[in-house]
py3Dmol code that shows the C-alpha trace and the ligand (Angstrom):
import py3Dmol

protein = """\
ATOM      1  CA  MET A   1     -48.155  -9.132  52.332  1.00  0.00           C
ATOM      2  CA  ARG A   2     -46.361  -7.805  55.387  1.00  0.00           C
ATOM      3  CA  VAL A   3     -48.486  -6.247  58.121  1.00  0.00           C
ATOM      4  CA  ASP A   4     -46.961  -4.331  61.017  1.00  0.00           C
ATOM      5  CA  VAL A   5     -49.335  -3.565  63.880  1.00  0.00           C
ATOM      6  CA  LEU A   6     -48.371  -0.815  66.336  1.00  0.00           C
ATOM      7  CA  THR A   7     -50.269  -1.133  69.588  1.00  0.00           C
ATOM      8  CA  LEU A   8     -50.113  -0.706  73.357  1.00  0.00           C
ATOM      9  CA  PHE A   9     -51.686  -4.162  73.720  1.00  0.00           C
ATOM     10  CA  PRO A  10     -49.803  -6.675  71.562  1.00  0.00           C
ATOM     11  CA  GLY A  11     -51.374  -9.591  73.454  1.00  0.00           C
ATOM     12  CA  TYR A  12     -54.755  -8.596  72.029  1.00  0.00           C
ATOM     13  CA  PHE A  13     -53.807 -10.184  68.702  1.00  0.00           C
ATOM     14  CA  ASP A  14     -52.656 -13.588  69.994  1.00  0.00           C
ATOM     15  CA  GLY A  15     -56.005 -15.271  69.374  1.00  0.00           C
ATOM     16  CA  PRO A  16     -57.211 -13.693  66.123  1.00  0.00           C
ATOM     17  CA  LEU A  17     -53.894 -14.120  64.314  1.00  0.00           C
ATOM     18  CA  ARG A  18     -53.597 -17.800  65.159  1.00  0.00           C
ATOM     19  CA  ALA A  19     -57.127 -18.911  64.375  1.00  0.00           C
ATOM     20  CA  SER A  20     -58.443 -20.312  61.132  1.00  0.00           C
ATOM     21  CA  LEU A  21     -57.838 -18.331  57.940  1.00  0.00           C
ATOM     22  CA  LEU A  22     -55.227 -15.965  59.386  1.00  0.00           C
ATOM     23  CA  GLY A  23     -53.303 -18.772  61.054  1.00  0.00           C
ATOM     24  CA  ARG A  24     -53.216 -20.731  57.800  1.00  0.00           C
ATOM     25  CA  ALA A  25     -52.236 -17.710  55.706  1.00  0.00           C
ATOM     26  CA  ARG A  26     -49.343 -17.040  58.061  1.00  0.00           C
ATOM     27  CA  ASP A  27     -48.259 -20.681  58.197  1.00  0.00           C
ATOM     28  CA  SER A  28     -48.162 -20.822  54.407  1.00  0.00           C
ATOM     29  CA  GLY A  29     -46.146 -17.594  54.158  1.00  0.00           C
ATOM     30  CA  LEU A  30     -48.813 -15.645  52.228  1.00  0.00           C
ATOM     31  CA  LEU A  31     -49.189 -13.266  55.151  1.00  0.00           C
ATOM     32  CA  SER A  32     -46.651 -12.099  57.661  1.00  0.00           C
ATOM     33  CA  VAL A  33     -47.836 -10.103  60.644  1.00  0.00           C
ATOM     34  CA  ALA A  34     -45.561  -8.515  63.202  1.00  0.00           C
ATOM     35  CA  VAL A  35     -47.248  -7.039  66.266  1.00  0.00           C
ATOM     36  CA  HIS A  36     -45.134  -4.344  67.900  1.00  0.00           C
ATOM     37  CA  ASP A  37     -45.440  -2.838  71.357  1.00  0.00           C
ATOM     38  CA  LEU A  38     -45.458   0.935  70.958  1.00  0.00           C
ATOM     39  CA  ARG A  39     -43.657   1.191  74.294  1.00  0.00           C
ATOM     40  CA  ASP A  40     -40.568  -0.310  72.662  1.00  0.00           C
ATOM     41  CA  TRP A  41     -40.099   3.099  71.017  1.00  0.00           C
ATOM     42  CA  ALA A  42     -40.597   5.171  74.162  1.00  0.00           C
ATOM     43  CA  THR A  43     -37.403   6.855  75.272  1.00  0.00           C
ATOM     44  CA  ASP A  44     -37.805   7.309  79.021  1.00  0.00           C
ATOM     45  CA  ARG A  45     -37.321   4.894  81.878  1.00  0.00           C
ATOM     46  CA  HIS A  46     -41.070   4.501  82.396  1.00  0.00           C
ATOM     47  CA  ARG A  47     -41.673   3.797  78.701  1.00  0.00           C
ATOM     48  CA  THR A  48     -44.188   6.636  78.526  1.00  0.00           C
ATOM     49  CA  VAL A  49     -46.327   6.762  75.401  1.00  0.00           C
ATOM     50  CA  ASP A  50     -49.068   9.190  76.443  1.00  0.00           C
ATOM     51  CA  ASP A  51     -49.431  12.647  77.922  1.00  0.00           C
ATOM     52  CA  VAL A  52     -52.104  15.203  78.873  1.00  0.00           C
ATOM     53  CA  PRO A  53     -53.822  17.099  76.041  1.00  0.00           C
ATOM     54  CA  TYR A  54     -52.737  20.644  75.215  1.00  0.00           C
ATOM     55  CA  GLY A  55     -55.641  22.984  75.910  1.00  0.00           C
ATOM     56  CA  GLY A  56     -56.874  20.786  78.743  1.00  0.00           C
ATOM     57  CA  GLY A  57     -59.633  18.225  78.927  1.00  0.00           C
ATOM     58  CA  ALA A  58     -60.107  14.737  80.231  1.00  0.00           C
ATOM     59  CA  GLY A  59     -57.933  11.741  79.475  1.00  0.00           C
ATOM     60  CA  MET A  60     -54.596  11.198  77.829  1.00  0.00           C
ATOM     61  CA  VAL A  61     -53.342  11.511  74.270  1.00  0.00           C
ATOM     62  CA  LEU A  62     -50.874   9.134  72.622  1.00  0.00           C
ATOM     63  CA  LYS A  63     -47.631  10.946  71.889  1.00  0.00           C
ATOM     64  CA  ALA A  64     -46.304  11.465  68.382  1.00  0.00           C
ATOM     65  CA  GLU A  65     -42.667  10.482  69.029  1.00  0.00           C
ATOM     66  CA  PRO A  66     -43.106   6.701  69.554  1.00  0.00           C
ATOM     67  CA  PHE A  67     -45.199   6.378  66.363  1.00  0.00           C
ATOM     68  CA  PHE A  68     -42.647   8.304  64.286  1.00  0.00           C
ATOM     69  CA  ALA A  69     -39.730   6.375  65.806  1.00  0.00           C
ATOM     70  CA  ALA A  70     -41.496   3.064  65.158  1.00  0.00           C
ATOM     71  CA  VAL A  71     -42.254   3.854  61.516  1.00  0.00           C
ATOM     72  CA  GLU A  72     -38.684   5.094  60.964  1.00  0.00           C
ATOM     73  CA  GLY A  73     -37.264   2.047  62.706  1.00  0.00           C
ATOM     74  CA  LEU A  74     -39.425  -0.433  60.787  1.00  0.00           C
ATOM     75  CA  TYR A  75     -39.087   1.030  57.296  1.00  0.00           C
ATOM     76  CA  GLY A  76     -35.812   2.958  57.396  1.00  0.00           C
ATOM     77  CA  GLY A  77     -37.534   6.341  57.188  1.00  0.00           C
ATOM     78  CA  ILE A  78     -40.930   8.015  56.990  1.00  0.00           C
ATOM     79  CA  GLU A  79     -40.716   8.343  53.205  1.00  0.00           C
ATOM     80  CA  GLN A  80     -40.206   4.600  52.737  1.00  0.00           C
ATOM     81  CA  ARG A  81     -43.283   3.624  54.736  1.00  0.00           C
ATOM     82  CA  PRO A  82     -45.969   1.616  52.919  1.00  0.00           C
ATOM     83  CA  ARG A  83     -49.577   2.796  52.820  1.00  0.00           C
ATOM     84  CA  THR A  84     -50.193   3.574  56.478  1.00  0.00           C
ATOM     85  CA  ILE A  85     -53.532   3.146  58.196  1.00  0.00           C
ATOM     86  CA  VAL A  86     -54.626   4.724  61.461  1.00  0.00           C
ATOM     87  CA  LEU A  87     -57.601   2.964  63.077  1.00  0.00           C
ATOM     88  CA  THR A  88     -59.890   5.598  64.530  1.00  0.00           C
ATOM     89  CA  PRO A  89     -63.624   6.233  64.905  1.00  0.00           C
ATOM     90  CA  ARG A  90     -63.129   9.492  62.991  1.00  0.00           C
ATOM     91  CA  GLY A  91     -61.905   7.635  59.901  1.00  0.00           C
ATOM     92  CA  ALA A  92     -63.815   6.776  56.755  1.00  0.00           C
ATOM     93  CA  PRO A  93     -66.028   3.710  57.276  1.00  0.00           C
ATOM     94  CA  LEU A  94     -64.292   0.577  55.994  1.00  0.00           C
ATOM     95  CA  ALA A  95     -65.884  -0.855  52.862  1.00  0.00           C
ATOM     96  CA  GLN A  96     -64.936  -3.721  50.570  1.00  0.00           C
ATOM     97  CA  GLU A  97     -63.621  -1.385  47.841  1.00  0.00           C
ATOM     98  CA  ARG A  98     -60.946  -0.117  50.174  1.00  0.00           C
ATOM     99  CA  VAL A  99     -60.186  -3.620  51.427  1.00  0.00           C
ATOM    100  CA  VAL A 100     -59.483  -4.588  47.803  1.00  0.00           C
ATOM    101  CA  GLU A 101     -57.030  -1.662  47.505  1.00  0.00           C
ATOM    102  CA  PHE A 102     -55.297  -2.570  50.757  1.00  0.00           C
ATOM    103  CA  ALA A 103     -54.901  -6.175  49.619  1.00  0.00           C
ATOM    104  CA  ALA A 104     -52.892  -4.981  46.603  1.00  0.00           C
ATOM    105  CA  GLU A 105     -50.294  -3.212  48.784  1.00  0.00           C
ATOM    106  CA  PRO A 106     -46.990  -4.949  49.557  1.00  0.00           C
ATOM    107  CA  GLY A 107     -47.198  -3.908  53.198  1.00  0.00           C
ATOM    108  CA  LEU A 108     -49.583  -2.269  55.638  1.00  0.00           C
ATOM    109  CA  PRO A 109     -48.609  -0.511  58.850  1.00  0.00           C
ATOM    110  CA  LEU A 110     -51.663  -0.449  61.151  1.00  0.00           C
ATOM    111  CA  LEU A 111     -51.527   2.180  63.884  1.00  0.00           C
ATOM    112  CA  CYS A 112     -53.872   1.569  66.815  1.00  0.00           C
ATOM    113  CA  GLY A 113     -55.068   4.442  68.978  1.00  0.00           C
ATOM    114  CA  ARG A 114     -56.211   4.296  72.611  1.00  0.00           C
ATOM    115  CA  TYR A 115     -57.490   6.736  75.227  1.00  0.00           C
ATOM    116  CA  GLU A 116     -58.581  10.144  73.899  1.00  0.00           C
ATOM    117  CA  GLY A 117     -56.757   9.666  70.621  1.00  0.00           C
ATOM    118  CA  ILE A 118     -53.402  10.141  68.943  1.00  0.00           C
ATOM    119  CA  ASP A 119     -51.432  13.374  68.553  1.00  0.00           C
ATOM    120  CA  GLU A 120     -52.704  15.047  65.386  1.00  0.00           C
ATOM    121  CA  ARG A 121     -49.213  15.119  63.858  1.00  0.00           C
ATOM    122  CA  VAL A 122     -49.347  11.341  63.512  1.00  0.00           C
ATOM    123  CA  HIS A 123     -52.546  11.657  61.495  1.00  0.00           C
ATOM    124  CA  ALA A 124     -51.129  14.517  59.439  1.00  0.00           C
ATOM    125  CA  ALA A 125     -47.682  13.136  58.640  1.00  0.00           C
ATOM    126  CA  LEU A 126     -47.951   9.344  58.827  1.00  0.00           C
ATOM    127  CA  ALA A 127     -51.494   8.296  57.885  1.00  0.00           C
ATOM    128  CA  HIS A 128     -52.395   7.658  54.267  1.00  0.00           C
ATOM    129  CA  ASP A 129     -55.781   6.361  55.411  1.00  0.00           C
ATOM    130  CA  GLU A 130     -57.899   6.802  58.514  1.00  0.00           C
ATOM    131  CA  VAL A 131     -60.228   3.864  58.912  1.00  0.00           C
ATOM    132  CA  SER A 132     -63.266   3.345  61.126  1.00  0.00           C
ATOM    133  CA  ILE A 133     -65.056   0.009  61.344  1.00  0.00           C
ATOM    134  CA  GLY A 134     -68.372   1.588  62.278  1.00  0.00           C
ATOM    135  CA  ASP A 135     -70.187   4.400  64.024  1.00  0.00           C
ATOM    136  CA  TYR A 136     -69.451   3.310  67.569  1.00  0.00           C
ATOM    137  CA  VAL A 137     -66.511   3.867  69.875  1.00  0.00           C
ATOM    138  CA  LEU A 138     -64.266   0.984  70.893  1.00  0.00           C
ATOM    139  CA  ALA A 139     -61.684   1.090  73.669  1.00  0.00           C
ATOM    140  CA  GLY A 140     -58.975   1.259  71.023  1.00  0.00           C
ATOM    141  CA  GLY A 141     -58.072   0.494  67.444  1.00  0.00           C
ATOM    142  CA  GLU A 142     -56.988  -3.114  68.063  1.00  0.00           C
ATOM    143  CA  ALA A 143     -60.283  -4.789  67.162  1.00  0.00           C
ATOM    144  CA  ALA A 144     -60.478  -2.603  64.057  1.00  0.00           C
ATOM    145  CA  ALA A 145     -56.923  -3.576  63.050  1.00  0.00           C
ATOM    146  CA  ALA A 146     -57.841  -7.255  63.422  1.00  0.00           C
ATOM    147  CA  VAL A 147     -60.860  -6.625  61.179  1.00  0.00           C
ATOM    148  CA  VAL A 148     -58.680  -5.014  58.509  1.00  0.00           C
ATOM    149  CA  VAL A 149     -56.172  -7.881  58.606  1.00  0.00           C
ATOM    150  CA  GLU A 150     -58.900 -10.508  58.256  1.00  0.00           C
ATOM    151  CA  ALA A 151     -60.746  -8.728  55.445  1.00  0.00           C
ATOM    152  CA  VAL A 152     -57.506  -8.157  53.532  1.00  0.00           C
ATOM    153  CA  THR A 153     -56.084 -11.631  54.072  1.00  0.00           C
ATOM    154  CA  ARG A 154     -58.997 -13.459  52.525  1.00  0.00           C
ATOM    155  CA  LEU A 155     -58.369 -11.519  49.292  1.00  0.00           C
ATOM    156  CA  LEU A 156     -54.684 -12.451  49.051  1.00  0.00           C
ATOM    157  CA  PRO A 157     -54.040 -14.800  46.126  1.00  0.00           C
ATOM    158  CA  GLY A 158     -53.889 -18.394  47.336  1.00  0.00           C
ATOM    159  CA  VAL A 159     -55.556 -17.821  50.704  1.00  0.00           C
ATOM    160  CA  MET A 160     -59.115 -18.856  49.871  1.00  0.00           C
ATOM    161  CA  GLY A 161     -59.349 -22.332  48.402  1.00  0.00           C
ATOM    162  CA  ASN A 162     -62.575 -21.674  46.521  1.00  0.00           C
ATOM    163  CA  THR A 163     -62.107 -18.387  44.657  1.00  0.00           C
ATOM    164  CA  ALA A 164     -65.607 -18.482  43.115  1.00  0.00           C
ATOM    165  CA  SER A 165     -67.137 -17.872  46.526  1.00  0.00           C
ATOM    166  CA  GLY A 166     -65.174 -14.627  46.740  1.00  0.00           C
ATOM    167  CA  ALA A 167     -66.868 -13.158  43.684  1.00  0.00           C
ATOM    168  CA  ASP A 168     -70.439 -14.055  44.606  1.00  0.00           C
ATOM    169  CA  GLU A 169     -70.649 -12.815  48.129  1.00  0.00           C
ATOM    170  CA  SER A 170     -72.108  -9.760  49.793  1.00  0.00           C
ATOM    171  CA  PHE A 171     -70.775  -6.401  48.618  1.00  0.00           C
ATOM    172  CA  SER A 172     -68.700  -7.566  45.672  1.00  0.00           C
ATOM    173  CA  ARG A 173     -71.689  -6.887  43.401  1.00  0.00           C
ATOM    174  CA  GLY A 174     -73.370  -4.371  45.687  1.00  0.00           C
ATOM    175  CA  LEU A 175     -76.073  -6.643  47.117  1.00  0.00           C
ATOM    176  CA  LEU A 176     -76.244  -8.611  50.342  1.00  0.00           C
ATOM    177  CA  GLU A 177     -75.947 -12.361  50.091  1.00  0.00           C
ATOM    178  CA  TYR A 178     -78.909 -14.600  49.242  1.00  0.00           C
ATOM    179  CA  PRO A 179     -79.984 -17.279  51.760  1.00  0.00           C
ATOM    180  CA  GLN A 180     -78.016 -20.530  51.843  1.00  0.00           C
ATOM    181  CA  TYR A 181     -79.202 -23.995  52.918  1.00  0.00           C
ATOM    182  CA  THR A 182     -77.616 -27.383  53.328  1.00  0.00           C
ATOM    183  CA  ARG A 183     -79.012 -30.819  54.223  1.00  0.00           C
ATOM    184  CA  PRO A 184     -81.478 -31.905  55.512  1.00  0.00           C
ATOM    185  CA  ALA A 185     -84.166 -30.627  53.130  1.00  0.00           C
ATOM    186  CA  GLU A 186     -86.592 -30.381  56.055  1.00  0.00           C
ATOM    187  CA  PHE A 187     -85.554 -29.438  59.576  1.00  0.00           C
ATOM    188  CA  ARG A 188     -87.985 -28.906  62.463  1.00  0.00           C
ATOM    189  CA  GLY A 189     -90.768 -28.198  60.006  1.00  0.00           C
ATOM    190  CA  MET A 190     -88.734 -25.677  57.986  1.00  0.00           C
ATOM    191  CA  ARG A 191     -88.331 -26.696  54.356  1.00  0.00           C
ATOM    192  CA  VAL A 192     -85.641 -25.681  51.923  1.00  0.00           C
ATOM    193  CA  PRO A 193     -87.294 -23.708  49.076  1.00  0.00           C
ATOM    194  CA  ASP A 194     -88.356 -26.106  46.293  1.00  0.00           C
ATOM    195  CA  VAL A 195     -86.485 -24.179  43.615  1.00  0.00           C
ATOM    196  CA  LEU A 196     -83.140 -25.094  45.227  1.00  0.00           C
ATOM    197  CA  LEU A 197     -84.014 -28.792  44.923  1.00  0.00           C
ATOM    198  CA  SER A 198     -85.293 -28.452  41.350  1.00  0.00           C
ATOM    199  CA  GLY A 199     -81.971 -28.812  39.525  1.00  0.00           C
ATOM    200  CA  ASP A 200     -83.011 -25.867  37.286  1.00  0.00           C
ATOM    201  CA  HIS A 201     -79.887 -23.671  37.433  1.00  0.00           C
ATOM    202  CA  ASP A 202     -81.477 -20.679  35.694  1.00  0.00           C
ATOM    203  CA  ALA A 203     -84.395 -20.741  38.122  1.00  0.00           C
ATOM    204  CA  VAL A 204     -81.959 -21.016  41.037  1.00  0.00           C
ATOM    205  CA  ASP A 205     -79.987 -17.989  39.764  1.00  0.00           C
ATOM    206  CA  ARG A 206     -83.186 -15.950  39.344  1.00  0.00           C
ATOM    207  CA  TRP A 207     -84.399 -16.874  42.840  1.00  0.00           C
ATOM    208  CA  ARG A 208     -81.047 -15.979  44.391  1.00  0.00           C
ATOM    209  CA  THR A 209     -80.944 -12.596  42.694  1.00  0.00           C
ATOM    210  CA  GLU A 210     -84.512 -11.818  43.801  1.00  0.00           C
ATOM    211  CA  GLN A 211     -83.699 -12.825  47.368  1.00  0.00           C
ATOM    212  CA  ALA A 212     -80.512 -10.763  47.395  1.00  0.00           C
ATOM    213  CA  GLU A 213     -82.390  -7.728  46.056  1.00  0.00           C
ATOM    214  CA  GLU A 214     -85.221  -8.067  48.547  1.00  0.00           C
ATOM    215  CA  ARG A 215     -82.857  -8.567  51.474  1.00  0.00           C
ATOM    216  CA  THR A 216     -80.778  -5.552  50.484  1.00  0.00           C
ATOM    217  CA  ARG A 217     -83.878  -3.386  49.940  1.00  0.00           C
ATOM    218  CA  SER A 218     -85.249  -4.148  53.395  1.00  0.00           C
ATOM    219  CA  THR A 219     -82.077  -4.112  55.535  1.00  0.00           C
ATOM    220  CA  ARG A 220     -79.728  -1.793  53.608  1.00  0.00           C
ATOM    221  CA  PRO A 221     -81.745   0.782  51.651  1.00  0.00           C
ATOM    222  CA  ASP A 222     -78.532   2.798  51.167  1.00  0.00           C
ATOM    223  CA  LEU A 223     -76.826  -0.091  49.352  1.00  0.00           C
ATOM    224  CA  TYR A 224     -80.008  -0.867  47.433  1.00  0.00           C
ATOM    225  CA  ARG A 225     -80.302   2.677  46.079  1.00  0.00           C
ATOM    226  CA  ALA A 226     -76.674   2.657  44.935  1.00  0.00           C
ATOM    227  CA  TRP A 227     -77.109  -0.753  43.314  1.00  0.00           C
ATOM    228  CA  SER A 228     -80.377   0.263  41.564  1.00  0.00           C
ATOM    229  CA  GLN A 229     -78.760   3.372  40.153  1.00  0.00           C
ATOM    230  CA  ARG A 230     -75.862   1.333  38.768  1.00  0.00           C
ATOM    231  CA  THR A 231     -77.949  -1.424  37.236  1.00  0.00           C
ATOM    232  CA  ARG A 232     -81.104   0.517  36.238  1.00  0.00           C
ATOM    233  CA  PRO A 233     -80.054   4.118  35.665  1.00  0.00           C
TER     234      PRO A 233
END
"""
ligand_1 = """\
10
ADE
N -61.093 2.998 67.693
C -62.134 3.206 68.528
N -63.297 3.026 67.905
C -63.001 2.673 66.612
C -63.779 2.370 65.469
N -65.119 2.373 65.498
N -63.129 2.084 64.322
C -61.786 2.094 64.276
N -61.003 2.374 65.314
C -61.593 2.660 66.485
"""
view = py3Dmol.view(width=600, height=400)
view.addModel(protein, "pdb")
view.setStyle({"model": 0}, {"cartoon": {"style": "trace"}})
view.addModel(ligand_1, "xyz")
view.setStyle({"model": 1}, {"stick": {}})
view.zoomTo()
view.show()
């Protein structure tokens, strides 16, 4: 998988891309990430990438030209670009289903906005997907791009050592994860539930499902309703 990030703040990604899972995926060649400074595609002496909004209003808008020039430069033309994602609070909320789709793409250009937004022609002509990571406004799309890269990378074949843990976790079956414990069996007066020490695998499975259902019902009623309708129509 080749990821190209277009940003005004390339340094933002230094930490996240080196740490842990992403660092290992890159070292092993399963993931390649190139972080590009949008200013490299500005054409004036001051490397200008933003301008005032037509129609007036506060703040600055990122210009269309550097984004188009970058995509053309990186992929040899707009038409050849892989599935292109713009990170923006107006996008569709990111969910695991979409992460699974992204992970199947050969490449992902990630376009990060800043300031009051990006010229609409970038959204219209370059974006296949507009992605938000939640109903809150960040200073820019960089954190959201890092989230997309991390969520996608852990699904790439060969990245996660233990593939079973991928199938069982939150969201893949529509429920939040059940509680996990490790040794010691008692810690500061808090005991691990007896069933987990019982060695009865069927009882453990039943307990985990009940816990996952109860947790989902109380913290994510939206997910719980969708799950109930699928499993008990
Ligand atoms: N840029 C600013 N806020 C954002 C959000 N919530 N998701 C994605 N990109 C953003």
